[in-house]
Every structure is written in C-alpha cells, then in structure tokens.
KEGU-196923 format. One line per 3 residues: number of its first residue (from 0); their letters; for each residue x, y, z of C-alpha. Coordinates in Angstrom, 3 decimals, always signed. Layout:
BEGIN
NUM	a	X,Y,Z | ...
***
This chain:
BEGIN
0	mai	+197.226,+25.206,+152.714 | +196.038,+27.458,+149.385 | +193.541,+24.917,+148.513
3	lgi	+191.769,+26.071,+151.743 | +192.490,+29.453,+151.670 | +190.759,+29.646,+147.708
6	aii	+187.706,+27.586,+149.089 | +187.437,+30.061,+151.572 | +187.622,+33.135,+149.257
9	rld	+184.988,+31.369,+147.311 | +182.515,+29.888,+149.344 | +179.138,+32.134,+149.456
12	slf	+177.892,+30.893,+152.842 | +179.103,+32.561,+155.697 | +179.140,+29.521,+158.225
15	aav	+181.079,+27.594,+155.591 | +183.647,+29.908,+155.422 | +184.046,+30.238,+158.867
18	mlt	+184.281,+26.536,+159.410 | +186.931,+26.288,+156.891 | +188.952,+29.488,+158.486
21	giy	+189.057,+27.122,+161.926 | +190.593,+24.504,+160.011 | +192.899,+26.575,+158.118
24	glv	+193.687,+27.432,+161.904 | +194.260,+23.899,+163.004 | +196.375,+22.793,+159.812
27	aac	+198.625,+26.179,+159.950 | +199.129,+24.609,+163.785 | +200.126,+21.253,+163.108
30	lyi	+202.612,+22.810,+159.834 | +203.959,+24.605,+162.682 | +204.826,+22.193,+165.338
33	emd	+206.214,+20.163,+162.376 | +208.639,+22.930,+162.306 | +209.436,+22.209,+165.814
36	avd	+207.680,+25.779,+166.554 | +205.445,+24.680,+169.442 | +205.065,+28.198,+170.768
39	vaf	+203.957,+29.889,+167.232 | +201.698,+26.114,+167.210 | +199.783,+26.715,+170.339
42	tea	+199.245,+30.610,+169.833 | +197.776,+29.719,+166.184 | +195.645,+26.811,+167.732
45	avg	+194.250,+29.077,+170.130 | +193.846,+32.266,+168.384 | +193.144,+30.801,+164.348
48	ggi	+191.401,+27.717,+165.196 | +189.292,+28.472,+168.769 | +189.097,+32.457,+169.162
51	atl	+188.448,+33.752,+166.265 | +186.184,+30.826,+165.248 | +184.185,+31.503,+167.949
54	lfl	+184.032,+35.176,+167.461 | +182.947,+34.778,+163.742 | +180.393,+32.665,+164.712
57	sti	+178.691,+34.563,+167.257 | +178.969,+37.770,+165.161 | +177.054,+35.399,+162.199
60	alt	+174.683,+34.591,+165.428 | +174.192,+38.464,+166.239 | +173.848,+39.893,+162.907
63	ssk	+171.826,+39.469,+160.206 | +172.735,+38.460,+156.360 | +171.401,+40.858,+154.983
66	ekp	+172.089,+44.876,+155.290 | +169.018,+46.961,+156.439 | +167.694,+48.964,+153.773
69	gsk	+168.552,+52.469,+153.723 | +171.869,+51.787,+155.602 | +175.155,+53.840,+154.241
72	nsl	+178.751,+53.636,+154.638 | +180.539,+55.900,+157.343 | +182.143,+58.369,+155.899
75	paf	+184.006,+59.411,+159.294 | +184.886,+56.023,+159.907 | +186.240,+55.782,+156.602
78	fvv	+188.306,+58.890,+157.578 | +189.551,+57.397,+160.818 | +190.877,+54.025,+158.639
81	mlt	+192.631,+56.264,+156.655 | +194.053,+58.479,+159.017 | +195.297,+55.324,+160.827
84	ggv	+196.853,+53.868,+158.073 | +198.629,+57.151,+157.438 | +200.170,+57.117,+160.545
87	lmf	+200.984,+53.262,+160.782 | +202.612,+53.883,+156.689 | +204.832,+57.190,+158.767
90	gis	+206.007,+54.619,+161.506 | +206.685,+51.741,+159.102 | +209.217,+54.248,+157.522
93	dip	+211.445,+54.600,+160.517 | +212.050,+51.175,+160.751 | +215.638,+49.544,+160.257
96	kfg	+215.620,+47.306,+156.491 | +215.484,+43.836,+157.190 | +218.657,+41.740,+158.201
99	drs	+220.687,+45.482,+158.433 | +223.730,+44.642,+161.228 | +223.774,+47.896,+162.608
102	apa	+219.889,+47.837,+164.180 | +219.613,+47.496,+167.563 | +218.589,+44.132,+167.629
105	pqs	+221.646,+42.332,+166.258 | +224.178,+44.043,+167.838 | +222.846,+43.180,+171.753
108	lsd	+221.848,+39.741,+172.445 | +221.464,+37.836,+169.142 | +224.550,+36.283,+169.126
111	ryi	+223.846,+34.641,+172.499 | +220.560,+33.427,+171.642 | +221.536,+31.712,+168.247
114	nqs	+225.045,+30.273,+169.922 | +224.279,+29.345,+173.427 | +220.477,+28.766,+173.659
117	pqe	+220.622,+25.682,+172.625 | +222.939,+24.761,+175.478 | +221.130,+26.618,+178.283
120	igv	+217.951,+26.042,+178.129 | +217.998,+22.431,+175.909 | +215.405,+23.258,+173.533
123	pnm	+215.959,+22.392,+169.795 | +214.195,+25.574,+168.721 | +215.677,+29.090,+168.924
126	vts	+212.274,+30.834,+169.254 | +210.622,+28.492,+171.563 | +213.540,+29.005,+173.940
129	vla	+213.530,+32.835,+173.799 | +209.743,+32.837,+174.559 | +209.529,+30.240,+176.817
132	syr	+212.964,+30.910,+178.664 | +214.206,+34.363,+178.433 | +211.473,+35.922,+177.810
135	gyd	+208.808,+33.613,+180.135 | +207.560,+36.711,+182.200 | +206.871,+38.565,+179.099
138	tmg	+205.062,+35.899,+177.444 | +202.925,+35.188,+180.416 | +201.450,+38.989,+180.299
141	evt	+200.905,+38.473,+176.839 | +199.304,+35.655,+177.576 | +196.944,+37.036,+180.431
144	vif	+196.026,+39.868,+178.434 | +194.858,+37.838,+175.051 | +192.995,+35.773,+177.754
147	tag	+191.396,+39.007,+179.294 | +190.281,+40.113,+176.196 | +188.836,+37.065,+175.004
150	iav	+186.792,+37.157,+178.061 | +185.939,+40.823,+177.602 | +184.679,+40.088,+174.248
153	lml	+182.390,+37.364,+175.253 | +181.239,+39.108,+177.951 | +179.787,+41.677,+175.712
156	lgr	+179.003,+38.949,+173.053 | +176.980,+37.252,+176.473 | +175.185,+41.001,+177.204
159	gfr	+173.799,+40.556,+173.429 | +172.243,+37.029,+173.727 | +170.641,+38.119,+177.070
162	sna	+169.104,+41.311,+175.608 | +167.766,+39.316,+172.842 | +166.041,+36.887,+174.828
165	rrt	+164.561,+39.615,+177.258 | +163.339,+41.307,+174.019 | +161.396,+38.261,+173.135
168	rvk	+160.104,+37.196,+176.666 | +158.761,+41.049,+176.851 | +157.081,+40.646,+173.978
171	tdt	+155.616,+37.325,+174.625 | +154.823,+38.819,+177.812 | +152.937,+41.468,+176.614
174	kss	+151.030,+39.943,+174.083 | +149.486,+37.424,+176.735 | +148.551,+39.928,+178.460
177	qak	+147.275,+42.112,+176.156 | +145.094,+38.481,+175.318 | +143.857,+38.042,+178.759
180	rlt	+142.272,+41.816,+178.818 | +140.743,+41.239,+175.344 | +139.000,+37.695,+176.742
183	ge	+138.298,+39.139,+180.069 | +140.686,+37.394,+182.504
***
C-alpha cells in the first residue's frame, strides 16, 4: 500500500496517477475483506476504485493539462475555504475525546452492540452487523444519496461532452456552408 501511495505522488502523468489511485482503492477493499469488514470493503471498491476513478478520468477528459494564460488564483475562493476550515476547526473542539466514557455513545448502546451483536445477528464483524441490521434503513438511505449524487455528476459530465460535440458540429457545418458559398454551390 505504501509503495502505491509513493508511486501516485511521484508520477507526472495524471492518467497513470488516476489508474494507480483506482488500484489503491481496490487493494484497500481486498484488505478490508481480509479483516471481515465487508461493508467497508464494498464502499471502498465502489467509491475508491469505481466512482472516484471515473470522475477523475472524466475531469481529465474535459479539462486541458495546461493552465490558460493570464488565469489567476481566486482570492474569494481562498477566503471561502479558509472560513470553512475555521468553522470545521471550531466544530471539532466540541467533540468528546477519543475513548471518553462520559460521551453519549458509550453510555447507551455500545455494550449491547459489543456483547449481544454476534448472537442476535450471527455476523462475526461488529461493524457489519450494526450497519447491515441495526442501521439497515439508514445505510440504505446513505446508499441512495450516494447513488443519486453519482448520477447527477455523471449527467453534468455528459452535458459537457454533448456541448463539445455540438460545438464541433456547428464549426464543421459553418465551414462547409462557407465552402459551398465560395464555390457557388
């Protein structure tokens, strides 16, 4: 895994880096399966190996590899990112410390999940039993939201392909009509 990560950072080719990123996601999914975390493996394979790779490749296809002359970094975008980061840092300060017994989560259901989950559900992995059974409807809702977002992104990316094809067709039609006028047809 570390070798793949270092190779991704060191590559100059965006296409090769995207391919290695997809491979990294699939290798991580295989490792999660070995650890009996099938739910995490499925998510990693779908998002890390599938959708993210597709979005990266689509972005490479729709953009140029060179910066436009005269383009500058956006100062308002920088301030929005800094403001969002500040708000997130402020929100983190309210989270209980890791392993804190007085936090709300360990006081309510954690003992039941840890002690009774294997007998109630029959799944050896505690995370899988919680996500697939105790929180099944919630997980289904999350999958629906991710699927809808993925379809929306693909529709937006497809719209860019259609507009590029239309522009090419219009340029070709304009050139052929100009050629017909010049030749007197």
